[in-house]
C-alpha positions in Angstrom: 64.7 57.7 -66.9 65.3 61.5 -66.9 63.7 61.8 -70.4 60.6 59.8 -69.3 60.2 61.8 -66.2 60.5 65.1 -68.2 58.0 64.0 -70.9 55.5 62.9 -68.3 55.6 65.9 -65.9 57.3 68.9 -67.6 57.3 71.1 -70.7 60.2 70.9 -73.2 62.8 73.6 -72.4 62.0 75.7 -75.5 58.3 75.5 -75.1 58.7 76.5 -71.5 60.8 79.6 -72.4 58.2 80.5 -75.1 55.4 80.0 -72.7 56.9 82.3 -70.1 57.7 85.0 -72.8 54.2 84.9 -74.2 52.5 85.0 -70.9 54.4 87.7 -69.2 55.3 89.7 -72.2 58.8 90.0 -70.9 61.9 88.5 -72.5 64.0 86.3 -70.2 67.4 84.8 -70.7 66.8 81.4 -72.3 70.1 80.0 -70.9 69.0 80.9 -67.4 65.6 79.3 -67.9 67.2 76.1 -69.1 69.5 76.0 -66.1 66.6 76.6 -63.7 64.6 73.9 -65.4 67.4 71.3 -65.2 67.9 72.1 -61.5 64.1 71.6 -60.9 64.1 68.2 -62.8 67.2 67.0 -60.9 65.8 67.9 -57.5 62.4 66.3 -58.3 64.1 63.1 -59.3 66.1 63.0 -56.1 63.0 63.5 -54.0 61.1 61.0 -56.0 63.9 58.4 -55.6 64.3 59.0 -51.9 60.6 58.6 -51.3 60.6 55.3 -53.1 63.7 54.1 -51.2 62.2 55.1 -47.8 58.7 53.9 -48.1 58.7 51.0 -50.5 59.9 47.4 -50.1 62.7 46.1 -52.3 60.8 44.2 -55.1 63.6 41.6 -55.3 63.5 41.0 -51.6 59.7 40.7 -51.6 59.9 38.1 -54.4 62.6 36.2 -52.5 60.4 36.1 -49.4 57.4 34.8 -51.4 59.3 32.1 -53.2 61.7 30.9 -50.5 60.0 31.8 -47.2 63.3 33.4 -46.1 64.7 36.9 -46.3 67.0 37.7 -43.4 68.2 41.3 -43.4 65.9 42.2 -46.3 64.2 45.5 -46.9 60.5 44.9 -46.7 59.4 48.3 -45.6 55.7 48.9 -46.1 55.3 45.5 -47.7 51.7 44.5 -48.4 51.6 41.0 -46.7 48.1 40.8 -45.3 47.1 37.2 -44.6 50.3 35.7 -45.9 51.6 32.3 -44.7 55.1 32.8 -43.3 55.2 29.8 -40.9 58.7 29.1 -39.8 60.1 31.9 -42.1 63.5 33.4 -41.5 63.2 37.2 -41.3 66.1 37.7 -38.8 67.2 41.3 -38.9 64.7 42.2 -41.7 63.3 45.7 -42.0 59.5 45.4 -41.9 58.7 48.9 -40.7 55.2 49.8 -41.7 54.5 46.4 -43.2 50.8 45.3 -43.5 50.6 41.9 -41.9 47.1 41.7 -40.6 46.0 38.1 -40.1 49.3 36.8 -41.3 50.6 33.4 -40.1 54.0 33.9 -38.5 54.0 30.9 -36.2 57.5 29.9 -35.2 59.0 32.6 -37.5 62.4 33.9 -36.8 62.2 37.7 -36.4 65.2 38.1 -34.1 66.3 41.8 -34.1 63.8 42.6 -36.9 62.5 46.1 -37.4 58.7 46.2 -37.1 58.0 49.8 -36.1 54.5 50.8 -37.0 53.7 47.4 -38.4 50.1 46.3 -38.6 49.8 42.8 -37.1 46.2 42.9 -35.8 44.9 39.3 -35.5 48.2 37.9 -36.7 49.3 34.4 -35.5 52.8 34.7 -33.9 52.7 31.7 -31.6 56.2 30.6 -30.7 57.7 33.2 -32.9 61.2 34.5 -32.1 61.1 38.3 -31.6 64.1 38.8 -29.4 65.4 42.4 -29.5 62.9 43.2 -32.2 61.9 46.9 -32.7 58.1 47.1 -32.4 57.8 50.7 -31.2 56.2 53.6 -33.0 57.2 55.1 -36.3 57.1 58.6 -37.8 55.3 58.8 -41.1 54.0 61.9 -42.9 54.7 63.8 -39.7 52.4 61.5 -37.7 53.3 58.8 -35.2 52.2 55.3 -36.2 52.2 52.7 -33.4 52.6 49.0 -33.9 49.3 47.2 -33.9 49.1 43.8 -32.3 45.5 43.9 -31.1 44.1 40.4 -30.7 47.3 38.9 -32.0 48.2 35.3 -31.0 51.6 35.4 -29.2 51.4 32.3 -27.0 54.9 31.1 -26.2 56.5 33.9 -28.3 60.0 35.1 -27.4 59.9 38.9 -27.0 62.7 39.2 -24.5 64.5 42.6 -24.8 62.1 43.7 -27.5 61.0 47.3 -27.8 57.2 47.5 -27.7 56.9 51.2 -26.7 53.3 52.4 -27.2 52.4 49.2 -28.9 48.7 48.3 -29.2 48.3 44.8 -27.6 44.7 45.0 -26.3 43.2 41.5 -26.0 46.4 40.0 -27.3 47.2 36.4 -26.2 50.6 36.4 -24.6 50.2 33.3 -22.4 53.6 31.9 -21.5 55.4 34.5 -23.6 58.9 35.7 -22.8 58.9 39.4 -22.2 61.8 39.7 -19.8 63.8 42.9 -20.2 61.3 44.1 -22.8 60.2 47.7 -23.1 56.5 48.2 -23.0 56.3 51.8 -21.8 52.9 53.4 -22.5 51.8 50.1 -24.3 48.1 49.2 -24.3 47.6 45.7 -22.9 44.0 46.1 -21.8 42.4 42.7 -21.5 45.5 41.0 -22.6 46.2 37.4 -21.6 49.6 37.3 -19.8 49.1 34.1 -17.8 52.4 32.5 -16.9 54.3 35.1 -19.0 57.7 36.3 -18.0 58.0 40.0 -17.5 61.0 40.0 -15.3 62.9 43.3 -15.3 60.6 44.6 -18.1 59.8 48.3 -18.4 56.0 48.9 -18.3 55.9 52.5 -17.1 52.6 54.1 -17.8 51.3 51.0 -19.6 47.6 50.1 -19.6 46.9 46.6 -18.2 43.3 47.2 -17.2 41.5 43.8 -16.8 44.7 42.0 -17.9 45.2 38.4 -16.9 48.6 38.0 -15.1 47.9 34.8 -13.1 51.2 33.1 -12.2 53.1 35.7 -14.3 56.6 36.7 -13.3 57.1 40.4 -12.8 60.2 40.3 -10.5 62.2 43.5 -10.8 59.9 45.0 -13.4 59.1 48.7 -13.6 55.4 49.2 -13.4 55.4 52.8 -12.2 52.0 54.5 -12.9 50.6 51.4 -14.6 46.8 50.9 -14.8 46.0 47.4 -13.4 42.4 48.2 -12.5 40.6 44.9 -12.3 43.6 42.9 -13.3 44.2 39.3 -12.1 47.7 38.7 -10.6 46.7 35.7 -8.6 49.9 33.7 -7.6 52.1 36.1 -9.6 55.8 36.5 -8.6 56.6 40.2 -8.2 59.5 40.3 -5.7 61.3 43.6 -6.0 58.7 45.0 -8.5 58.2 48.8 -8.7 54.4 49.5 -8.6 54.7 53.1 -7.3 51.6 55.1 -8.2 50.0 52.1 -9.9 46.2 51.7 -10.0 45.3 48.2 -8.7 41.7 49.1 -7.8 39.6 45.9 -7.8 42.7 43.8 -8.7 43.2 40.2 -7.5 46.6 39.7 -5.9 45.7 36.6 -3.9 48.8 34.6 -2.9 50.9 37.0 -4.9 54.6 37.3 -3.8 55.6 41.0 -3.6 58.5 40.9 -1.1 60.6 44.1 -1.1 58.2 45.5 -3.7 58.1 49.3 -4.0 54.4 50.4 -4.1 54.4 53.9 -2.8 51.1 55.7 -3.2 49.6 52.7 -5.0 45.8 52.5 -5.3 44.6 49.1 -3.9 41.1 50.0 -2.8 38.7 47.1 -3.1 41.7 44.9 -4.1 41.9 41.3 -3.0 45.2 40.3 -1.4 44.3 37.0 0.4 47.5 35.5 1.8 49.6 37.8 -0.3 53.3 38.1 0.7 54.3 41.8 1.1 57.2 41.3 3.5 59.5 44.3 3.6 57.5 46.0 0.9 57.3 49.8 0.7 53.6 50.7 0.7 53.8 54.1 2.2 50.9 56.4 1.4 49.0 53.6 -0.4 45.2 53.3 -0.5 43.9 50.0 0.8 40.3 51.1 1.5 38.0 48.2 1.8 40.7 45.9 0.5 40.8 42.2 1.6 44.2 41.3 3.2 43.1 38.4 5.2 46.2 36.3 6.2 48.5 38.6 4.2 52.2 38.8 5.2 53.2 42.4 5.9 56.0 41.8 8.3 58.5 44.7 8.3 56.5 46.5 5.6 56.5 50.3 5.4 52.8 51.2 5.7 53.3 54.8 7.0 50.5 57.1 6.0 48.6 54.2 4.3 44.8 54.2 4.3 43.2 50.9 5.5 39.8 52.3 6.2 37.3 49.4 6.2 40.0 46.9 5.1 39.9 43.2 6.2 43.2 42.4 7.9 42.1 39.4 10.0 45.0 37.1 10.8 47.3 39.3 8.8 51.0 39.3 9.9 52.3 42.8 10.6 55.3 42.2 12.9 57.6 45.2 13.1 55.6 46.9 10.4 55.7 50.7 10.2 52.1 52.0 10.5 52.9 55.5 11.7 50.1 57.9 10.9 48.2 55.1 9.1 44.4 55.3 8.9 42.7 52.0 10.0 39.3 53.2 10.9 36.7 50.5 10.9 39.3 47.9 9.8 39.1 44.3 10.8 42.2 43.1 12.6 41.0 40.3 14.8 43.7 37.8 15.5 46.2 39.9 13.6 49.9 39.6 14.5 51.3 43.1 15.3 54.2 42.2 17.5 56.6 45.2 17.7 54.6 47.1 15.1 54.9 50.9 15.1 51.5 52.5 15.1 52.5 55.9 16.4 49.8 58.5 15.7 47.7 55.9 13.8 43.9 56.2 13.6 42.3 53.0 14.8 38.9 54.3 15.7 36.3 51.6 15.6 38.8 48.9 14.7 38.2 45.2 15.6 41.4 44.0 17.3 39.9 41.1 19.2 42.5 38.5 20.2 45.1 40.5 18.2 48.8 40.2 19.3 50.2 43.7 19.9 53.0 42.8 22.3 55.7 45.5 22.5 53.9 47.5 19.8 54.1 51.3 19.8 50.7 53.0 19.9 51.9 56.4 21.2 49.4 59.1 20.4 47.2 56.6 18.6 43.5 57.0 18.5 41.4 53.9 19.3 38.0 55.5 20.1 35.4 52.8 20.2 37.8 50.1 19.2 37.4 46.5 20.3 40.5 44.9 21.8 38.8 42.2 23.8 41.3 39.4 24.8 44.1 41.2 22.9 47.7 40.8 23.9 49.1 44.2 24.8 52.0 43.1 27.0 54.6 45.9 27.3 52.8 47.9 24.6 53.4 51.7 24.4 50.0 53.4 24.8 51.2 56.7 26.2 48.9 59.6 25.3 46.7 57.2 23.3 42.9 58.0 23.1 41.1 54.9 24.2 37.7 56.5 24.9 34.9 54.0 24.9 37.3 51.3 23.9 36.5 47.7 24.8 39.6 46.2 26.6 37.8 43.4 28.4 40.1 40.5 29.3 43.0 42.3 27.7 46.5 41.5 28.8 48.1 44.8 29.6 50.9 43.7 31.9 53.8 46.1 31.9 52.0 48.3 29.3 52.8 52.1 29.3 49.5 54.0 29.5 50.9 57.2 30.7 48.7 60.1 29.9 46.2 57.9 28.0 42.5 58.7 27.9 40.5 55.6 29.1 37.3 57.4 29.9 34.3 55.2 29.5 36.5 52.3 28.5 35.7 48.7 29.5 38.6 47.2 31.4 36.7 44.5 33.1 38.8 41.4 33.9 41.8 43.1 32.2 45.3 42.4 33.5 47.0 45.7 34.3 49.7 44.4 36.7 52.9 46.5 36.6 51.3 48.7 34.0 52.0 52.5 34.1 48.8 54.4 34.7 50.4 57.8 35.4 48.0 60.7 34.6 45.5 58.3 33.0 41.9 59.5 32.6 39.7 56.7 33.9 36.5 58.7 34.1 33.5 56.3 34.1 35.9 53.4 33.1 34.8 49.9 34.0 37.5 48.2 36.1 35.4 45.3 37.5 37.5 42.3 38.3 40.6 44.0 36.8 44.0 42.9 38.1 45.9 46.0 39.2 48.6 44.6 41.4 51.8 46.6 41.0 50.2 49.1 38.7 52.1 52.4 38.7 50.3 55.8 39.3 46.8 54.5 40.0 45.1 56.5 42.6 43.8 54.4 45.5 
């Protein structure tokens, strides 16, 4: 092999020495030149051999795969296998890094713990394939990062549990009913992917792109979706109890009837999202953006909504018992018939809010702003409204028995037929307020 390589790429030793002598006109030590040449040839052969070993499939293994449809633990690095039929093949633990498998048939193939970094699987058929613990992350080649390509791949029912899919390209891939529990999909591209009824429990999807993805009835319990792009995604009836969606973009997403109990969704973007009858009990949604979102009938009992923005949101019949809404912004929101028993709305902005027939019994609205709000027929029994701004507020037929309105501003408010018995009205501003037919027996601090 050494002689073949020397004949092909190098001058003969004597010819080289003569060439150097003739060209430079300077005599050199021939023994030194021969040693230098030998070292050069030896180094070149090592580099050549290492390059072949690193980037080329083992020919025997490749032939074995083609003839037997099985090659567990084989070296198939960079193998050209486009369009190949490997249905039910056994490639458990095989090294397929950089392999070309576009359009290949790998249905029901066994790729458990296989190495598939930087592999090209665009349009491949991997339905019901076993890829548990497989390595499908990126690969360094020629000082460049090559990501695994699974765009438009068919992965229905595939088992990818605990697989590494870091930065993988999975746009428009079909992963319906796939198992992705405990998988790593950090920074993966799943735009437009079909993940209906898939299992992503405890998976790591930090920074992943799931824009317009279909996650209807998917399981994302305990998954890490921090900073994920779910803009326009469909999570209807998904199970996300305990999921982390902090900083996630869920703009225009559909989360109707989704279960997100104890979910962590700090500073999440949910503007224009649909959360009809979603269950967000005990979820942390502090600082989240719900502008113009639809939360009709949603369950938000004991949820942390401090500093959240619900401007223009629809919260009709929503359940917010004991919820923390301190400093929340609810201007122009719809809260008619909402259940806010014991909710904390200290310092909240409720200007222009519709709270007709809402239940706010024992709620805390200290220093809250309710300018121009509508609370007709609302239940405000024993509610804390001290120092609240209720200017121009409609409190007609409200039940304010035992409510604390100390220092509240009720100028120009409509309190006709309101029940203020035993309420505290100390230092209340009632300028131009309408108290026609109001019940004031036992009210404290009201000037006669």
